[in-house]
Structures are given as C-alpha cells and as structure tokens.
N, C-alpha and C positions, 0 to 999 in steps of 0.2 A: 729576451732573455731568464729563465728561471730564478727567484731570490725568495727570499722570507720577506712577512711583513711583521713587523717588531713584535705585533701581538702573538703570532705563530714563535715568536722565537720565547718570551715570555710562559707563555703555555709550554716549549717542550722543557728548557730548564727548570719549569716546575716539576714534571713529569717526574724527570731525569732526579732529583734528590725526593719526591716523595716515591717514586718505585726504591731507591737504593734504602731509605731508612722503614717501610714497609717487610722489605726481604731480610732486610736486619732482625728486625722484629722479628721478621718468621724465623728465622736462625735460632733466635733466644730462646723461644716457643719450643720450637721443636727439641734444641741438644741440648738439653737442663745439664750437661755432664759440665757445661762452663765451671768455671772456679774461680770468685771471688776470692782474692786475697785483700789482708787488711792487717794494718799493723805502723812503726813508724820507721822511721830513716835513722840509720848508723851504715855499714862496711862488709865485700864478699874476699875470702880466702882465697885463695888456687890449689886445686887440687889434681897436679895435672904430674906431679911427679911421682915416679916406685910405682907403678901400678905394673904388674904380671899378666900379659899375654901369652891365651892358647888358643891356636888354630892352626888350620890345613894353608901351609902356604903354597903359592904356586911359584916363588922366586927359590931358585934351586942352589942360589951364594947362601942364602938364608938357612934352607934346608940341610946344607953342608957343615954349616956351625953349628948348628943349634940341634940338628935331629939326629937321630939314630940310622945313619948312613951304612951300617953294617947290612939292616935286614931292606934287601932293595926291592921287596913288592909292599913292605909297609907304606900307609899313606905317609904323608911328607905333613904330620902334627910337630910343630915346636912349640916350646913356652921360651919367653923371655923378657927379661925387665926393663921399662922404658920408660920414655916419658912423654907428654901431649903437647902439641898437636903431633900428630901422625900418621902415615898412611902402611896400609895392610895390604898386601897380594894377597887378594883370599877368593875363592871360584862362589860364584853366588850362590846363590839359597845354601851354605853354608854358615855355621855360626863362628865369629868372635867374641872367646869371652878372656873378659879383662878381671880382677880383681885386687881388693885394697883391703887396707883396714879403715874403718872410720873413726874419727876423732874423738875422743871423749869427751862431747860437750855436755852443755849445762842439760839443763829440760827444757831448755826452748825446744821446739820444733827447728829441724835445721832444713835446708833448701839442697839439693843439686841440681846445678844448671848449668845442660850443654847440647850443643848442634848435632845433628847427623841430618843427611840427605837421603829419601828412597831405603830409611831401616828401619826393621822389626828391631824393637826394642825390649826387653823383659831384666827387670833389675830387682834383684834379690839379697834381702838381708837375712844374714843367717838362717840362710833356706825358704826363709818368711818373700814370697812373692808381694813386693808391696809396690812396682809401678807395670804396665804391661801397654806396651801402644797397640792399637786395632789396624786394620789394614788402609781404615783411613787417614789412619794419626801419620803414616809414613808422607805423607805428603808434605808435612810441617817441621821444619828442620828445628823446632825452638821445643826443649824440654825443660819445663821447670817439676822436679820431684820433689815431695816432701816426705820426711824421712822422721817415722816420731821419736819422741827422746828415750822408749826401750831400746832403741838398737843400738846407742851410744856406745863405743867401740867393738861392734858387731864387723863380720865379714862381710865385707859390700862384692856382690857377683854384677856384673853389667854382659847382659848376653846381647848381639848385636851381629842380626841377619841383614844379607843386603841381597838388594835386586837389581836386578836389569845391568850390575855389571862387577867384573870381577876386582874387585876394590872396596876396602872400607875406608873412609876418610875422617877424620877425628878431631875436634879444633880441644881448644884448654879443657878442663871439667874445673867449674867454682864450686864451694859448697858454704855457708853459712844460714843463719838465720833469715828471717824474712827482713826484720831493719836493715840488716848487713845488704840482700837482696835489690832492697829499696835503694840506697847508698849507692850500689855499682851501677843502676840503671842511670839516677841522676848524675853518676860519673860518666856514664857510656855517653849519655846527649840530651843529659838534662836542658841543655841550653837551648836544644831545640824547641823544646815545652816553651822556654819562657820567648824563643822568637815568636815560637806559634800564637801565645795569648797577647803577646806586643802587637801582630798582626790582626786578630780578633779585635783587641781595642781600638785599633787604631779603623778598623770596617764600621765600627758601632758608631766612633766619635764622625765620621763620615757622612753617616747614615744622618746621624745628627743635624750636621752642617745643612744635608739635604733639603731637610725635612725646615730649617730655620730660613736659609734662602729663599724667598719668595718669588720664582721664576717662572718665567714661561719658555725660559732656553730649551733647544733639542737635547746640549750639550749638558744637560742635567740629566739626559740619560745615560752618558758617558759616566759622571759621577756613581750612578747607582749601579752599573757594570762595576765598575772599580771598586766600590765599599764591598760588594759581594765578592767579588775576588780576591782580595786582602782576607775578607772572612773568612772564607771555604778554605784557603790556601794554610792559615791558620789552624781549622782543625784537623784539615789532612798530618800539618805537619804534628800538633800534639797527636794524632793516632799515630804517625809512625812512629815516635817513639819509642827506645825502650820500656821506658815509665809507663805509659800506655800498657804494652803488653804486658808488663808486672803487676798491675794493680788487677785489671783484665785477661788474666791466662783465658786466651779461646784464639787460638792461630788461626779458624776457617773465618773467626768472627774477622780477625783484625786483616786478612787479606784481602778480603771480598769489600770492605771499610776502603783500603788502601786505594785499590784496584778503579774502583767508582767513585771516592773520591778526587784523582788522578783525571778520571776522562772527564768529570764535572766542571775542574778547574779549566783543564783547556778550554772546553764550552764555554766556558764562560769567556777566557782569554778573548776567543776568535769575534765573539759579542763588540769586545775593547776594540781587537783591531779594528773592527767592522763598522765599527760608530764613525770612522776617520775616513769612511772610501766612499767616494764618489761615483766610481768608474762599474758599468753592471757587468761587464765581463767579470772583474776581478771579485765583486761582492757574490756572483752566480759560485765562482770556486770556491768561495770562503765557505757557501753558505754548503753545496755538496761537500766541505769538508767537515762540516759542522752535521750531514748527515751521516758523514760514515762513521763519525763517533758515537752517531748512537746505533748505529748500527752492533760496532763493537760492544757500545754498554749491553747491549739486549744479549750478544753473544758470549760475551765474560758471564754473563749470569747466569745462561746456559752450561758454559764450561764450568763454572763451579758448583754449580746445583748439582749435577751430574758426577762432576770429576773426573772430567774429562781428560783433564791435563791439570801437573801440581800448580800449584798455587802462587806459587814464586816464579812459573815458568809465565804465567800470567801476568804476574806483576811483572816481570821483566819487556813484554811484549807491547803490555799496556804504555811502559814507560819510554821504550824505543819509538811508538808511534807517536807518542804526544811529542817528543823531539823533534820528531819527521816534520811533523805539522806545524810545530811553531819555526821551524827552520823554515821550509815551506812560504809559511805566512808573511811571516818577516821580510823575506826576500816579496811577496808581491806589496806591501807596504811600502818596501824601500822605490819599488816601481811605479805607485799609485803616490807616492810625495815627490819626487827626483823627475822623472821622464813624462808626469802627466801634470806634475806644477802642485799637486796638490798640498799645501803647505799644511793646512791640516794634521797629516797625516807623520808629519816630524818626530813629534813628540814619543808616539808609538814607535815608532823605525829606532830613534837611537834607543829609547829604553831598554827596546828587546833588543839588539844589538848588544846593550851591557848585561844583557842575562844570558842572554848564548855565549857570548865572552866566558862569564862565571862557570857557565857549568862547563865550558870546555876544558878550565882551568882545574875545574874541581875533577874531572875526569881522569885528566894528563894526574891531578895526585892521586886518585885513587888508585890508577896504575902501578904507583911508586911505590904502593903499601903505604901512605900516613896512616896518622892516626884520625879517626873518626871525624873527631871535631875537624881536624887541618883542613881534612880536604872537602868537608860542607861548609867550610866559612866563606869561601868567595860567592857561594851560591847566597848564603845568609843577607853577603853586601850588596852584591849583585840584584836579587829580587827588592831587596831595600831601595837601593838608587834607582829601581822601576816603579814601585809605588810611589816613591816622593816628586818624579820629574809628573808621572800622569793623576796624581791628587793637585799637584800645584797647577799643571795645564787645565783639569778639570775644575776643579775651584775658577780659576782664572776666567773663563768660560762664562759657569753660573753668574759669576758676582759683576764680572763685564753688561751681561745681559742684563741682570738686576735694576742694577743701576739705570741702565737705560732705559727699564719699565718705570721705576720713577723720575725721571726726567717726562717719560710720555703722560705722565698722569699730570705732573702742574700744566702741562698744555692743550689737557685732555677739552677743557671748556670752550676754550678759542680755536681748535680742530673743529668740534662739533660743529659749534656757529657757524665758521666757514662751507664747511660742510652744505649745513643746510640750506645756504644760499647759494653754492656753487652748484648740488647735486642737483636742483631740480632746475632745467634747463627750459624757462619760463616760454620763448621766444619758442621752441620746440611744442612744448606743451598750448600755447596761443595756437600757432598753427594747426597743430592735429585735432585741434578740437572744432577749428576752422571746415577741417578736413572732411572731419566724420557728420558733420552738420552739412554739407553740399552732396554726402554718400546718402543722410538721410534721407534728405530731400530729392535726392534723384533716383531714390528707390536704387539702389550700388546692391548687391550682396560680399561686397567685402567690407561693410559697414560693422557689420559684424566681427570682423578681424581685427577692424580698427578698434573697436572698443577693447577686444583682447588684449591689443598690443600696448593701448594707451594704460588699462589698468596695471597691467604687468609690469611696465617699466616705472608708473608710479609705486606702486606696489614694492619694488627691489629698489627703489632710493628712499624711500621709508626704510625698508630695511637697513639699508646701508647707514641709514643716521639713528636710529634708536641700537645699534649691535655694529658700532665703527671698532673697525679691527678684527671683529669674529672670526674665525677660518672655516672656512667653508671648503668646500667640493668644486672644480673648475665646472663641470656640470651647470650647478645652482647659477653660477657667472655669467655661463654662454645664454641661459634663461632671459638673462638680462640685456647682455651685448645683443641677441635676437631681439628683442623686443625693439630696442633702441635704433637700428638698423632697420629694420619691419617701416618702423614712422617715420622714418626718415627715407626710403623711398617710399613711400606712399604720398609724400609730399613733393620728392624730387623726383622727377622720372631719369631723371641724368646720372643719376647714381645706381652701380649695382657692385655687389656684395657677393663674395661668398665663404662658405665655411668648410675646413677642411681639420675635421679635430679627428684626430685617430687613437689620441688618448685622452679619455675625462676625468679618470679617479686620483686625483692629486689635487693636492691643497694648496687655500690662495688664501689670503688676509682677502676678506669681503668689498667689494668696489673698489677693485683695483687695476684688473685690467679694461672693465667698462671705461670707466673715463677715460686710456687710453684710444679706444676707438675712436671716442666724440671726439677726440682731440684730432682723431684721423681724418676724419669725417669736414670736422668745423674749419679746420684752419689746413690743410693738404687739400681735398677736395674741394674747400669750399674758394678757397684763394684760387682755381682752378673754372671757376665760373659754374663751382656745382655740380662737373661733371668728372666722372671719373669713377675709380674701381677700390673698392679696399675688399679685402681677405685675411680672415682669421686660421689662422694654421694652428693646430698642437700636435707633436711625436717624440716619440721616444729617442733620445738620443746616448752615444755611450757616456755621459756625464751628467741625463740625467731627465729629464722631464722640459721639451722648449714649449716656450708661447711664439708666436710671430703677427705682428699686426702689420701689415705691409700696405700700403695704397702707392696712386701714383700719382700726389697730387705736386705741391707745388718745390716741397722740401725746406728746410732750414738748414742755419748753420748752427752745427752741435755744438758747437764753442763757446757758447755765451748761454749754457742752461745755469738758469739759477729757480733755486724756491719761492718761488713768488705765492704760493699758498700753498689750501691744503689739495687742490685738487692738479696742483701745477706738474709738469711731467718729470721733474726732476724729485717732485717730492713723493710721488710716486713709482719711483723706480726705487727710492733711498728704502719707502717703508718694504717691499719688498725683499732688497737687499737685507734689511733686518730681519724683516721675522721668517721669511725662506731660507737664510743664504744665497739668495739666486745670485748668478751673474748677469749681469745684461750687456748686452749691443745695440748702438744707436748709430745707424748708417743714412747717411741722409744728402741728395744731389738736389743739383736745383733745379726745377722742372723736371727733373725723374722720377722725385717719390721718397718717403721715406720705406725702412724696415727697422726697427721696435724686435730683439729677440732677447728673451728672460729665458734662463736657465734655471731650473730647479732643482737643486742635487735631491737624487730619489731616497738618502737614507735620512736626509735632517726632512725629510717632507714627510715619511713616515713617522717620525718622530715630532713634529708638530703637536 
C-alpha cells in the first residue's frame, strides 16, 4: 500500500510553507500599490442614510412610481432617496450613481469603508476623482477610500457598474478617521486576533515543552504536529481578522494568505490524525488526501496568479474542501479507533467530533444572521477544547516515556553486565571453534564460511553490548540471525531453518529478535534431541510489520512467563512493546512447537 514516510511529510509541509511565503513576498514586490495604514485606536460612523440614487431600473413598479411614465419610449431612469443596505435592479454594464454630502470633519483624513462584489467603482468629491477600482479590483469586495481634509462638506458621488448580473447589492457605508476605522475593526472581530495570539503563544510554549522533554518517544512527533497546528491556526486567525485587513489593506495578499493558510493547517491536521493510525489502508487514504490538498494548493496558486476565479470564490472552495476532508478523516479515525480497537486514536476522534460539532453550530448561527462574534464563538470554544485534549494526551505520552527512559538509565549498568554474560554463548563458540579446527585439518571448503559466520556472530554481539538499545534496520538484525543459525547448523546437521523475509526496511532495537531465535533453537529444538526446524518470517500486515519466529520443538507453558534476565523471553518482548509499541502474540503447544508473532505499527516505526 502507498504511504508517505515521516521524512517525506516534513519535506512536504516545509515546501508548502516556503512556497506560500515566497509567492506572498513576490506579490508584495510586484504590486507596490498596497497601502500601509498607520494610526491609533478610536470609532466609525454609519453613513448609510439619505443617499440619492439615480439609475436605469429594470423594476417596472419603481419606474411607474418614480419615473416619467408619460414618455413610453424613454429609458427607465429613476431617482430615489433611500437608505443602505439595499439592492438595485439595474442592467449589467449600466451605472448606478449615488450622491451624498460629506460631513464637515476636522483636519484629519477621513476613510470611507464599504463592500461591493464584481463591480467597477468610481468615487468623486466635488467632481474630483479620488478613487477608481481597476479591472482586477472588481474581484475584491472590500474598499477603504481615503478622503483628504480639503473635501470636508463636499458633494460625494459614487458610480457603480455591475458585471455579469442585472443587480447591484450594497451593504452599509461607514465613514470616519483612521482611529475610528481601527476601533471598528477591533469591535467587529478583534477577539479573533486575541484568540489567534493565544494559540500562537500556546504553540510556542508547547515547543518549549518539547525541547525540555528529553524523550525518544515516537509520540513526541505528535506534540510537534500539535504545536505546529496551533501556531499556524493562530496566524491564520490573525490574518483573517478585519484588523489585519485594515492595517495592511491589500485584498489580493489577504485572500491569498488566508486560502493558503487554510490548506496548510488542514494538511498539518491530517499529520496529527496520521500519528494515531496504524492500519495501512487508512494510512493510504490519508496520504492520498494529503496529495489532493497539495494539488489544491498548487491549483489555488495558478488560479490566484492568473485571476481565473474570484478570490472570494477560491476562499469558499478552500473552506468547503477542508471541511469535507476533516469530516471524512474524522470518520476514518473513528473506524480505526473502535472497529479496529486502536485506543490511541480515540483522543483525536473525540476532539475532532467536538471541533465538527462547534463548526455545525457556527453554521446554524451564521444562517440565522447572528452577529459575527456570536457565530464564531462556538468555533473558538470547540477548537480550544480540541487543542486542550490533544496537548494533554501528547504531553502525557511524551512524559510517561521520558520517565521510563530515566528508569532505564538507572538499571543500564546492570542490564549491560547481564548482556555481556548472556549474549556470548560460550558453548556455541567453543563448539564452533572446535568444528572449525576439524574443518581446517580435513581441508574442508566450508572452513572459510565457518570463519565468516563466527566473526559475524562475535561482531554483532559486541555491537549489541556496546550499543545497547540502538535502533537498527531489521536487515542488520537478520545478519546476526543468519550467522547464528549457520553456526548451529554447521555443528548440528539435524537442524534446518528457513528465512522468509518479504520486508526488511523497518526498525527494531538491536539484539531483540536474534535472542528469540536462539531460544527457539536452544529450548525448542534442543528439547527434542536437537532435531527440528526453525522459520523466521517477516511480512506486511494491515496493522503494521509482522515478525514471526516458528519452531516445531517441545513447546512450553506460556502462562508462566517471567522476567528472569536481560535476555529472558518476557524482557525481550517488553523491550519491543516499549520501544516500538509492538503487539506480541505467543502460541505454544506441547510437542507441537511455538509461534512468536511481533506486530510493529507502521507509523510508530517511522517515528522511532
């Protein structure tokens, strides 16, 4: 089954972040018309009442009420006084003209703020053109228009031409100084910035925790993904706020950063989910999802750069795909957690359910036209609970393993001492040297192979003593196993063995599988007049990499397993469980033999 390695995932997210920053920087360099607004904080006045609207209407009822109904051939121009927000039935490519008197403000510069969609805008003060949107500006609905102090009490005219549809929809128009503009932005969704900064600080604090926890725990990678998700989510919320858009009035850059940020946060979210999954099929589906989001990332860059689709439509598409992805992958986590009984995934599943529930509640509130702060509040609460659950679980995993590591340090000297005694099998070495001596005397061609097997066996045991606990590939451990089995077969012709290794590129602690093979030969086959067969098999299962050691020896009672030394069966299985999160199965029948199955989760193995 196809799936990404941990290294590939990190390269991918680094590429996404770097490309987003690079293109954003290129936009800044290429489009130097962006306005950087500076000021202090104060409040905005509503400027929506008493506008005089002149336009050619498509509404016959309005034409009969306001127009010149005597001339049947005349164009249906009307003039009416109205308040905003309002919708005008006007033919596409025709102008709507709105006029109003500007207030008599002080010497400070004023700002006019309003929304429009797919419309060309011209604004005049005393017939002087003070603002005009370009062809590309029609894609952006948000307008901030600066009005110089010299136009105080002047006649203001707004000319609006609609594109693609026979109507013009206008929301409220507001006016005020920059301090009032900032105050309005903070009032609208300043809490979004506060929560975003909180998540950024949580991400930084969690990063500090990760650095301080000296653990080799695979779950430490989960903490890395969680702090990264919290950090980038905080940045995304700050960028999405009205405050950011007011301070850096640059709609193209704003929409681009938001769209790219949503995709990056979604991909990191999939990384978090991925840490809790051990089923190969589900991993493959998640990795395909990551590829789809990367393709979407590239597509958004192309669509944005060539302006093939409006930026607000791109934003809606990105949000929809991200929500669909989170729903789908939450279901996959639920399946893995409960159907396959992977308890590790349950914290992610529960936290995702809370997150989705808060998003659904926010959507309901949005449809009912509640205030912005009202329909965003469930998302804030839900996401905060999501991060709390994951952070608590992630820190718990890292700290528990870290404490286990400290306990291991205290017993390390004793374990190494026992390992020195138990790893070298003196009887095997003496018998092997004696067999080698006889081979040399008789001129056997196998003496060279015997020397090789002895040297490999001694070298691998010395490495195991000097590098106790080292993580190596199974292929390296297999060399140790082969050396041992060949030595045994050279001195015992009744022993046969087979190696069926379909997969070798996974990791295990050094000298953990070879001692299991020795036990199969020494106790299993040895108890049966040294006559029998041993099979070492590796293959990929749905839930990870599987290792089997099979012998047709005398068998034993599996209910009496005890930790009696550094190379006891229970101790070796405990090491694999602790270091690799392995699941072990032990089946043994009297006079039938023993089967030891070790299942190493794929993701845990990649994170070792």
